[in-house]
C-alpha positions in Angstrom: 117.0 123.7 -27.4 114.3 124.5 -24.8 111.4 124.3 -27.3 112.2 120.8 -28.7 113.7 117.5 -27.2 115.9 115.6 -29.6 117.4 112.1 -29.1 118.8 109.5 -31.1 118.2 105.7 -30.2 118.9 102.8 -32.2 119.0 104.6 -35.6 115.8 106.6 -34.8 115.7 110.3 -34.3 113.1 111.4 -31.9 111.8 115.0 -32.1 109.7 115.9 -29.2 107.8 119.3 -29.2 108.5 120.6 -25.8 106.0 123.7 -24.9 103.4 121.5 -23.1 102.1 124.6 -21.3 101.0 126.1 -24.8 99.7 122.8 -26.2 103.0 122.7 -28.2 101.9 125.8 -30.2 104.4 126.9 -33.0 106.0 129.8 -31.6 108.9 131.4 -33.7 111.3 129.8 -31.5 109.8 126.4 -31.9 109.7 126.8 -35.6 113.4 127.9 -35.9 114.5 125.0 -33.6 112.5 122.4 -35.7 114.0 123.6 -38.8 117.6 123.4 -37.4 117.0 120.0 -36.1 115.5 118.7 -39.3 118.4 120.0 -41.1 120.7 118.2 -38.7 119.0 114.7 -39.0 119.0 115.1 -42.9 122.7 115.3 -42.8 123.2 112.7 -40.2 123.7 109.2 -41.7 123.3 107.5 -38.4 119.5 108.5 -38.4 117.6 106.1 -40.4 114.0 107.0 -39.5 112.5 110.0 -37.7 109.6 110.1 -35.1 107.8 113.4 -34.3 105.5 113.9 -31.3 104.4 116.1 -28.6 105.1 116.5 -24.9 102.0 116.6 -22.7 98.4 116.3 -23.8 98.8 117.7 -27.3 100.6 116.9 -30.4 100.5 120.6 -31.5 97.9 123.1 -31.4 99.0 125.1 -34.4 100.1 128.7 -34.7 100.8 131.0 -31.6 97.6 133.1 -31.4 99.2 135.4 -28.9 101.3 136.9 -31.6 98.7 137.4 -34.3 95.8 139.9 -34.7 97.1 143.5 -34.8 100.4 142.6 -33.8 102.1 142.4 -37.0 102.1 144.1 -40.4 101.3 142.5 -43.8 105.1 142.5 -44.6 105.8 141.1 -41.3 103.0 138.4 -41.7 104.7 137.4 -45.2 108.0 137.1 -43.6 106.8 135.0 -40.9 105.2 132.6 -43.6 108.4 132.5 -45.4 110.1 131.3 -42.3 107.6 128.7 -41.6 108.1 127.3 -45.2 111.7 126.3 -44.4 110.7 123.5 -41.9 107.9 122.5 -44.0 110.0 121.9 -47.1 112.7 120.3 -44.9 110.4 117.6 -43.5 108.4 116.9 -46.7 111.6 116.5 -48.6 113.3 114.3 -46.0 114.9 111.3 -47.7 114.3 109.3 -44.7 111.1 107.7 -43.4 109.1 110.1 -41.1 106.3 109.2 -38.7 104.0 111.5 -36.8 103.1 110.0 -33.4 100.0 112.2 -32.7 99.3 112.0 -29.1 96.7 114.7 -28.7 95.2 117.5 -30.5 96.7 118.3 -34.0 95.3 121.6 -35.1 96.1 124.1 -37.8 99.7 124.2 -38.1 99.9 121.0 -36.1 97.9 119.1 -38.5 100.3 120.5 -41.4 103.3 119.0 -39.5 101.6 115.6 -39.2 100.6 115.8 -42.8 104.2 116.5 -43.7 105.1 113.1 -42.4 104.9 109.8 -44.2 102.9 108.0 -41.8 100.4 109.4 -39.0 99.7 107.0 -36.1 97.2 108.4 -33.4 96.0 108.0 -30.1 92.3 107.3 -29.7 92.1 110.4 -27.8 93.7 112.5 -30.6 91.7 115.3 -32.5 92.4 116.6 -35.9 91.4 120.0 -37.4 92.3 122.2 -40.3 91.4 125.1 -38.1 92.7 128.1 -39.9 89.3 129.3 -41.2 87.9 129.6 -37.4 90.4 132.5 -37.0 90.2 134.0 -40.5 93.1 132.8 -42.0 94.3 130.9 -45.0 95.5 127.2 -44.3 99.0 127.3 -44.5 102.5 125.5 -43.6 101.5 123.1 -46.8 98.1 122.0 -45.5 96.5 122.9 -48.9 99.2 120.7 -50.5 99.0 117.7 -48.2 95.4 117.4 -47.4 94.1 116.6 -50.9 97.0 114.1 -51.6 95.9 112.2 -48.3 92.2 112.3 -48.5 91.0 113.5 -51.9 90.0 117.0 -53.1 86.3 116.7 -51.8 87.3 115.9 -48.5 89.9 118.5 -48.2 87.7 121.2 -49.3 85.3 120.0 -46.7 88.0 120.2 -43.9 89.5 123.4 -45.0 86.3 125.5 -45.4 84.5 123.9 -42.3 87.4 123.7 -39.9 85.7 120.5 -38.6 87.3 118.5 -35.7 87.8 115.0 -36.5 88.4 112.1 -33.9 91.2 109.8 -34.7 88.7 107.2 -35.9 86.9 109.6 -38.2 90.4 110.7 -39.6 91.2 107.0 -40.2 88.1 106.5 -42.1 88.9 109.0 -44.5 92.6 108.2 -44.9 94.0 111.0 -42.8 95.5 108.8 -40.2 97.1 105.4 -40.9 96.6 103.7 -37.5 94.7 104.4 -34.3 95.7 102.8 -31.1 94.8 103.1 -27.4 96.9 105.8 -25.6 99.0 103.3 -23.8 100.1 101.4 -27.0 100.8 104.3 -29.2 104.4 104.9 -28.3 105.4 101.3 -28.3 103.7 100.5 -31.7 105.5 103.7 -33.1 108.8 102.7 -31.9 108.4 99.2 -33.2 107.5 100.4 -36.6 110.1 103.0 -36.7 112.8 100.2 -35.9 111.7 98.1 -39.0 112.1 101.3 -41.1 115.5 102.0 -39.4 116.6 98.4 -40.5 115.2 98.7 -44.0 116.9 100.0 -47.4 117.2 103.8 -46.6 118.4 104.9 -50.0 115.4 103.2 -51.6 113.1 104.6 -49.2 114.4 108.1 -49.9 114.5 107.7 -53.6 110.9 106.4 -53.7 109.8 109.1 -51.7 111.4 111.7 -53.8 109.5 110.5 -56.9 106.3 110.0 -55.1 106.4 113.6 -53.8 106.6 114.7 -57.4 104.7 112.1 -59.2 101.3 114.2 -59.6 103.3 116.7 -61.5 105.3 114.4 -63.7 104.6 113.1 -67.0 105.1 109.2 -67.4 108.3 109.8 -69.6 110.1 112.0 -66.9 109.1 109.7 -64.2 110.5 106.8 -66.0 113.6 108.6 -66.3 113.9 109.5 -62.9 113.1 105.7 -62.0 116.0 104.6 -64.2 118.6 107.2 -62.7 117.8 106.3 -59.2 117.7 102.6 -59.7 121.1 102.7 -61.5 122.3 103.9 -58.0 120.3 101.5 -56.0 121.7 98.5 -57.9 125.1 99.5 -56.4 123.9 99.7 -52.8 124.8 97.2 -50.0 121.2 97.1 -48.9 120.4 95.7 -52.6 123.2 93.4 -52.6 122.7 91.9 -49.2 119.0 91.5 -50.0 119.7 89.5 -53.2 122.2 87.3 -51.3 119.5 86.7 -48.6 117.1 85.8 -51.1 119.3 82.9 -52.4 120.2 82.0 -48.8 123.7 83.5 -48.8 123.0 85.7 -45.7 120.2 86.5 -43.2 118.1 89.3 -43.9 114.7 89.5 -42.1 113.1 91.8 -44.6 113.3 89.1 -47.5 110.2 86.8 -47.6 111.1 83.1 -48.7 
């Protein structure tokens, strides 16, 4: 796959957008490759955490404007968006921890890509914008779902309606970004954080994500039923049993505080 570089190291799947000459814009080919790789890592038990980043000076500049304008019909536009929805759902529903390592601009669909991840770590030089309105488009690829959940409805409306460009520090201030680091420290911090997640309880992380992703739509009774079902399985996992043994000093486990 020319559009994406994928590598697996120490249980971490690294997905690197690889069209630096186009600021890693979401071409049709890149979206197809992203969907295929996400499907692959979902089913690969050796992948215990995922890091997504961009090659070059940008994370992802969003949609490929060279294919828009008067170059597609309304029917073609709808098909285009249905294809884009595939990678969004695959990433958002991933039952493994995901990290966006934002090394540069994350605009439009690039912002959506970062938002679909569990964690967003950014370089001090990174910029963020829900820029769809600036080209006369509705915010897509899940931005209208993820943004209010990250920053609240009022902030989400402001970002969507104005298309304002935020610095990484401004993004962190409103809860859009989890951590801001100097450019030279971003990759190392992200890798170390991903390694901790890869050594953690993968099943529990996946099930927690599954419930959290639906928690705004569920009533309490349904949520408690889901907890009971997933917890019954978690009680039987080696992650849980080893953690209990570690708590009582029977085995070593770096994640159990004493």
